[in-house]
C-alpha positions as CSV (number, residue, x, y, z in Angstrom):
1,X,5.4,26.1,-10.8
2,X,5.5,27.0,-7.1
3,X,3.1,29.9,-7.6
4,X,0.7,27.6,-9.5
5,X,0.9,25.0,-6.7
6,X,0.3,27.5,-4.0
7,X,-2.6,29.0,-5.9
8,X,-4.2,25.6,-6.4
9,X,-3.8,24.8,-2.7
10,X,-5.4,28.1,-1.7
11,X,-8.3,27.5,-4.0
12,X,-8.9,24.1,-2.3
13,X,-8.5,25.4,1.2
14,X,-10.0,28.9,0.9
15,X,-8.0,29.9,3.9
16,X,-5.0,32.2,4.5
17,X,-3.1,29.7,6.6
18,X,-2.2,27.6,3.5
19,X,-0.5,30.5,1.9
20,X,2.3,30.2,4.4
21,X,5.6,28.7,3.3
22,X,6.1,25.0,3.8
23,X,8.9,24.5,6.4
24,X,10.9,21.4,5.7
25,X,14.5,20.4,6.3
26,X,16.8,20.5,3.4
27,X,17.2,16.7,3.5
28,X,14.4,14.2,3.8
29,X,14.6,10.4,3.5
30,X,11.7,8.0,2.6
31,X,11.7,4.3,2.1
32,X,9.7,2.8,-0.8
33,X,9.4,-0.4,-2.7
34,X,12.3,-1.2,-5.1
35,X,13.3,0.7,-8.2
36,X,10.7,0.4,-10.9
37,X,7.8,0.0,-8.5
38,X,4.9,2.5,-8.6
39,X,5.8,3.6,-5.0
40,X,9.4,4.3,-5.9
41,X,8.6,6.1,-9.2
42,X,6.0,8.3,-7.5
43,X,8.3,9.1,-4.6
44,X,11.0,10.2,-7.0
45,X,8.5,12.4,-8.9
46,X,7.4,13.9,-5.6
47,X,11.0,14.5,-4.6
48,X,11.7,16.3,-7.9
49,X,8.8,18.7,-7.2
50,X,10.0,19.3,-3.6
51,X,13.5,20.1,-5.0
52,X,12.2,22.6,-7.5
53,X,9.6,24.3,-5.3
54,X,11.4,24.3,-1.9
55,X,15.0,23.2,-2.4
56,X,14.4,20.0,-0.5
57,X,16.5,17.0,-1.4
58,X,14.3,13.8,-1.0
59,X,16.3,10.6,-0.8
60,X,14.3,7.5,-1.6
61,X,15.7,4.2,-0.2
62,X,14.3,1.2,-2.0
63,X,13.3,-1.8,0.1
64,X,12.6,-5.3,-1.2
65,X,9.7,-6.0,1.2
66,X,7.5,-4.6,4.0
67,X,10.1,-5.3,6.7
68,X,12.9,-3.7,4.7
69,X,10.8,-0.6,4.2
70,X,9.5,-0.4,7.8
71,X,12.7,-1.2,9.8
72,X,14.5,2.0,8.9
73,X,11.4,3.9,10.0
74,X,11.2,2.0,13.3
75,X,14.9,2.8,13.9
76,X,14.5,6.5,13.2
77,X,16.9,6.3,10.2
78,X,14.2,7.8,7.9
79,X,11.4,10.1,8.6
80,X,8.7,8.6,6.3
81,X,7.8,5.7,4.2
82,X,5.8,5.4,1.0
83,X,4.5,2.1,2.2
84,X,1.7,-0.3,1.3
85,X,-1.0,-2.1,3.3
86,X,1.7,-4.4,4.7
87,X,3.8,-1.7,6.4
88,X,0.8,0.2,7.5
89,X,-2.3,-2.0,8.3
90,X,-0.5,-5.3,8.9
91,X,2.2,-3.6,11.0
92,X,-0.5,-2.0,13.1
93,X,-2.2,-5.4,13.5
94,X,1.0,-7.2,14.4
95,X,0.3,-10.0,12.0
96,X,2.4,-12.2,9.6
97,X,6.0,-11.1,9.7
98,X,5.0,-8.3,12.1
99,X,3.8,-11.0,14.5
100,X,7.4,-12.1,15.1
101,X,8.7,-11.6,18.6
102,X,11.0,-8.8,17.5
103,X,8.2,-6.8,16.0
104,X,4.6,-6.8,17.3
105,X,1.9,-4.2,16.7
106,X,3.4,-0.9,15.5
107,X,2.1,2.6,16.3
108,X,1.9,3.6,12.6
109,X,0.4,6.9,11.5
110,X,-0.7,8.0,8.0
111,X,0.0,11.4,6.4
112,X,-1.7,10.9,3.0
113,X,-2.4,8.1,0.6
114,X,-2.8,7.6,-3.1
115,X,-6.5,6.8,-3.6
116,X,-6.7,7.4,-7.3
117,X,-9.1,4.7,-8.1
118,X,-7.5,4.5,-11.6
119,X,-4.8,2.0,-10.6
120,X,-5.5,-1.6,-9.8
121,X,-3.5,-3.8,-7.4
122,X,-3.6,-7.2,-8.9
123,X,-2.2,-10.6,-9.3
124,X,-0.9,-10.5,-12.8
125,X,-0.3,-13.5,-15.1
126,X,2.3,-13.9,-17.8
127,X,0.2,-14.0,-21.0
128,X,2.4,-16.9,-22.1
129,X,1.1,-18.9,-19.1
130,X,-2.5,-18.6,-20.4
131,X,-1.6,-21.2,-23.0
132,X,-0.9,-23.7,-20.2
133,X,-4.6,-23.5,-19.3
134,X,-5.6,-24.0,-22.9
135,X,-6.5,-20.4,-23.3
136,X,-4.1,-18.8,-25.8
137,X,-4.4,-15.1,-26.0
138,X,-5.8,-15.3,-22.4
139,X,-9.4,-15.3,-23.8
140,X,-11.6,-16.4,-20.9
141,X,-8.6,-16.9,-18.5
142,X,-9.7,-16.6,-14.8
143,X,-8.0,-16.9,-11.5
144,X,-9.3,-20.4,-11.1
145,X,-7.1,-21.3,-14.1
146,X,-4.0,-20.7,-12.0
147,X,-4.4,-24.2,-10.4
148,X,-1.1,-26.0,-10.7
149,X,0.8,-22.9,-12.0
150,X,3.8,-21.2,-10.4
151,X,2.8,-18.2,-8.2
152,X,5.3,-15.8,-6.6
153,X,5.8,-15.7,-2.8
154,X,8.0,-12.8,-1.6
155,X,9.9,-13.4,1.7
156,X,9.4,-10.7,4.2
157,X,6.4,-9.2,2.3
158,X,3.2,-10.2,4.0
159,X,1.1,-7.7,2.1
160,X,2.2,-9.1,-1.3
161,X,1.6,-12.7,-0.2
162,X,-1.8,-12.0,1.5
163,X,-2.8,-10.1,-1.7
164,X,-1.9,-13.1,-3.8
165,X,-3.7,-15.4,-1.4
166,X,-6.8,-13.2,-1.7
167,X,-6.8,-13.3,-5.5
168,X,-6.3,-17.1,-5.4
169,X,-9.3,-17.3,-2.9
170,X,-11.4,-15.3,-5.4
171,X,-10.7,-18.1,-7.9
172,X,-11.6,-20.7,-5.3
173,X,-7.9,-21.7,-4.8
174,X,-5.4,-21.7,-1.9
175,X,-1.6,-21.9,-1.8
176,X,-1.9,-25.6,-1.8
177,X,-3.4,-25.5,-5.3
178,X,-0.4,-23.8,-6.9
179,X,3.4,-24.1,-7.0
180,X,5.0,-21.6,-4.7
181,X,8.1,-19.9,-6.0
182,X,9.9,-17.9,-3.4
183,X,11.7,-14.6,-4.1
184,X,13.7,-12.2,-2.0
185,X,11.9,-9.0,-3.1
186,X,9.2,-7.5,-5.2
187,X,11.6,-6.7,-8.1
188,X,12.9,-10.2,-8.0
189,X,9.4,-11.7,-8.4
190,X,8.9,-9.6,-11.6
191,X,12.3,-10.5,-12.9
192,X,10.9,-14.0,-12.6
193,X,7.9,-13.0,-14.6
194,X,10.2,-11.8,-17.4
195,X,12.7,-14.7,-17.4
196,X,10.0,-17.4,-17.1
197,X,10.6,-18.7,-13.6
198,X,7.1,-17.8,-12.4
199,X,3.7,-17.5,-13.9
200,X,2.0,-15.0,-11.7
201,X,3.1,-12.1,-9.4
202,X,1.5,-9.2,-7.7
203,X,1.9,-5.5,-8.6
204,X,0.0,-2.3,-9.0
205,X,-1.1,-2.1,-12.7
206,X,1.1,1.0,-13.2
207,X,4.3,-0.6,-11.8
208,X,7.3,0.0,-13.9
209,X,8.1,-3.7,-13.6
210,X,4.7,-4.5,-15.1
211,X,5.3,-2.2,-18.1
212,X,8.7,-3.9,-18.5
213,X,7.2,-7.3,-18.5
214,X,4.4,-6.3,-20.8
215,X,6.9,-5.3,-23.4
216,X,8.8,-8.6,-23.0
217,X,8.2,-11.8,-24.9
218,X,6.0,-13.4,-22.2
219,X,3.6,-10.4,-21.9
220,X,1.2,-9.6,-19.0
221,X,-2.5,-10.2,-18.4
222,X,-4.7,-9.0,-15.6
223,X,-7.5,-11.6,-15.1
224,X,-10.8,-9.9,-14.4
225,X,-12.6,-9.5,-11.1
226,X,-16.4,-9.5,-11.5
227,X,-18.0,-7.1,-9.0
228,X,-21.2,-9.2,-9.2
229,X,-19.4,-12.3,-8.1
230,X,-20.5,-12.1,-4.4
231,X,-19.1,-15.5,-3.4
232,X,-15.7,-14.8,-5.0
233,X,-15.5,-11.3,-3.4
234,X,-16.4,-12.7,0.0
235,X,-13.6,-15.2,-0.2
236,X,-11.3,-12.5,-1.3
237,X,-12.3,-10.0,1.4
238,X,-12.2,-12.7,4.1
239,X,-8.5,-12.9,3.4
240,X,-7.9,-9.2,2.7
241,X,-10.7,-6.9,3.9
242,X,-9.1,-3.8,2.4
243,X,-9.8,-4.9,-1.2
244,X,-12.7,-3.5,-3.2
245,X,-13.6,-4.2,-6.9
246,X,-12.7,-1.3,-9.3
247,X,-11.9,-0.6,-12.9
248,X,-8.2,0.1,-13.6
249,X,-7.7,2.6,-16.4
250,X,-4.0,3.2,-15.8
251,X,-1.3,0.5,-16.3
252,X,0.6,-1.9,-18.4
253,X,-1.6,-3.2,-21.3
254,X,-4.5,-1.0,-19.9
255,X,-3.5,2.6,-20.9
256,X,-5.6,3.8,-23.7
257,X,-8.4,1.2,-23.2
258,X,-11.7,1.3,-21.5
259,X,-10.1,-0.3,-18.5
260,X,-9.8,-3.6,-16.8
261,X,-12.1,-4.8,-14.0
262,X,-9.9,-5.7,-11.0
263,X,-9.6,-4.8,-7.3
264,X,-7.5,-2.2,-5.4
265,X,-6.8,-0.2,-2.3
266,X,-4.8,2.8,-1.3
267,X,-1.2,2.7,-2.5
268,X,1.3,4.1,-1.8
269,X,0.5,5.2,1.8
270,X,2.8,7.9,3.1
271,X,3.2,7.0,6.8
272,X,5.4,7.3,9.8
273,X,5.3,6.5,13.5
274,X,3.3,8.2,16.2
275,X,6.5,9.5,17.8
276,X,7.5,11.5,14.7
277,X,7.7,15.3,15.2
278,X,4.2,16.8,14.7
279,X,5.6,20.0,13.0
280,X,7.6,17.9,10.5
281,X,4.6,15.7,9.8
282,X,2.4,18.8,9.4
283,X,4.7,20.3,6.9
284,X,5.3,17.1,5.0
285,X,1.5,16.6,4.7
286,X,1.1,20.2,3.6
287,X,3.8,19.9,1.0
288,X,2.1,16.8,-0.5
289,X,-0.9,19.0,-1.3
290,X,0.6,22.5,-1.8
291,X,3.0,21.1,-4.4
292,X,0.6,18.6,-5.9
293,X,0.6,20.4,-9.3
294,X,4.4,20.1,-9.4
295,X,4.3,16.3,-9.5
296,X,0.9,15.5,-10.8
297,X,1.3,13.7,-14.2
298,X,4.9,12.8,-13.7
299,X,4.4,9.2,-12.9
300,X,1.6,6.8,-13.8
301,X,-1.3,7.0,-11.3
302,X,0.2,9.7,-9.2
303,X,-2.9,11.9,-9.4
304,X,-4.5,9.8,-6.6
305,X,-2.5,11.9,-4.0
306,X,-4.9,14.9,-4.6
307,X,-6.5,16.4,-1.5
308,X,-10.0,15.6,-2.7
309,X,-9.1,11.9,-3.0
310,X,-8.0,11.4,0.6
311,X,-9.9,8.8,2.7
312,X,-10.0,9.9,6.3
313,X,-11.7,6.7,7.5
314,X,-9.2,4.1,6.4
315,X,-7.8,1.2,8.3
316,X,-4.9,3.0,10.0
317,X,-5.0,6.3,11.9
318,X,-3.6,9.7,10.8
319,X,-0.8,11.5,12.6
320,X,-1.7,14.5,14.7
321,X,0.5,16.7,12.5
322,X,-1.4,15.6,9.4
323,X,-4.7,16.1,11.1
324,X,-3.7,19.7,11.9
325,X,-3.1,20.4,8.2
326,X,-6.4,18.8,7.2
327,X,-8.2,20.8,9.8
328,X,-6.8,24.0,8.4
329,X,-7.8,22.8,4.9
330,X,-11.3,22.4,6.2
331,X,-11.6,18.7,5.2
332,X,-11.3,17.0,8.6
333,X,-14.6,16.1,10.1
334,X,-15.9,15.0,13.5
335,X,-16.6,11.6,12.0
336,X,-13.0,11.3,10.8
337,X,-11.8,12.2,14.3
338,X,-14.0,9.6,16.0
339,X,-12.8,7.0,13.5
340,X,-9.2,8.0,14.1
341,X,-9.6,7.8,17.9
342,X,-11.1,4.3,17.6
343,X,-8.1,3.2,15.5
344,X,-5.6,4.6,18.0
345,X,-7.5,2.8,20.8
346,X,-7.3,-0.4,18.7
347,X,-3.5,0.0,18.5
348,X,-3.3,0.6,22.2
349,X,-5.2,-2.6,22.9
350,X,-3.0,-4.6,20.6
351,X,0.2,-3.2,22.0
352,X,-1.0,-3.8,25.6
353,X,-1.8,-7.4,24.8
354,X,1.6,-7.8,23.2
355,X,3.4,-6.5,26.2
356,X,1.4,-8.8,28.5
357,X,2.3,-11.8,26.3
358,X,6.0,-11.0,26.4
359,X,5.7,-11.0,30.2
360,X,4.1,-14.4,30.1
361,X,6.8,-15.8,27.9
362,X,4.9,-18.6,26.1
363,X,6.7,-21.5,24.5
364,X,4.8,-21.3,21.2
365,X,4.8,-17.6,20.4
366,X,2.9,-17.7,17.1
367,X,0.0,-19.7,18.5
368,X,-0.1,-17.7,21.8
369,X,-0.1,-14.4,20.0
370,X,-2.8,-15.4,17.6
371,X,-5.1,-16.3,20.6
372,X,-4.0,-13.2,22.7
373,X,-4.6,-10.9,19.8
374,X,-8.1,-12.2,19.0
375,X,-9.0,-12.0,22.7
376,X,-7.8,-8.4,23.0
377,X,-9.7,-7.3,19.9
378,X,-12.9,-9.1,21.0
379,X,-12.7,-7.6,24.5
380,X,-12.3,-4.1,23.1
381,X,-15.2,-4.5,20.7
382,X,-12.9,-4.2,17.7
383,X,-13.3,-6.1,14.4
384,X,-11.2,-9.3,14.3
385,X,-9.3,-9.6,11.0
386,X,-6.6,-12.1,10.0
């Protein structure tokens, strides 16, 4: 398997540098979403490939929410995280839970991301709940039909909650139009989908939790996103600019079909902090691609980690060690570097504004940070989101 993986990497890179051994410590630790999530399942599959090819023991620590996954990284207790848009983009922006006084804008850095385009990230509905809207079998059920229903809200998980808000917005709804049911973690929200305590919860379509729920008595349904619904998409992207319409072909109730029209973004995102050792980050990035054949196909949707699916102009910057690998692979461009430099400058502007506000010591931190953040972004010529 190792020879096959190295050969595949060499074919992609056409360069002698990638034939060198991957130099990783014998023990690595990542955080990921809880057991049963797509991020956790893929991390375990990657860990098995690292063990077989390089003798590396990858320990995956499950976290219930974005804060739980990012805190060990901030403290230096883990080297990397298979995170989502919350622990990467929202942490960088210092918004939602990351806007609390003990957090602030984080110097996050990306190594690689799953951009498979086969997996949707969607607000799922228990098929049983469609009957509440008078649409048994979910025929014709749309997000607007969630009005008055119970929708999951995961404490400490801004990404999940903003995603749900974006899907509600697509349907012309807000949180005020639904009954909020709070949960302590992602897995808990899906336990609620199974036991009947909630009608809708967010997940990647290939999440183990979604497959579990689909096989249960309540079932699972993914309401469609119409790529031609310009007004609905604008409402959605005003809340969550990282979403794009796509057709999911991998997932619970989707496998073996022509697919389901929904929306998505990169997930999981393998990330770390800017301070992480560049050589370690270089080798971790290299391992993700050199050993790709060793884990491809071993978890639903895992093929999106392939080198040719990487997006080097995403919403969070890449680590210098990762960039070194991509330069050797011949896929890093001047445009990618300019985009990366701009994102790092954005982070610097946000972190400077944060430190200035801490010195000022305002009484209403949330309101003051919202204004200070907007001011800093506008002054730097950066897009204002959230």
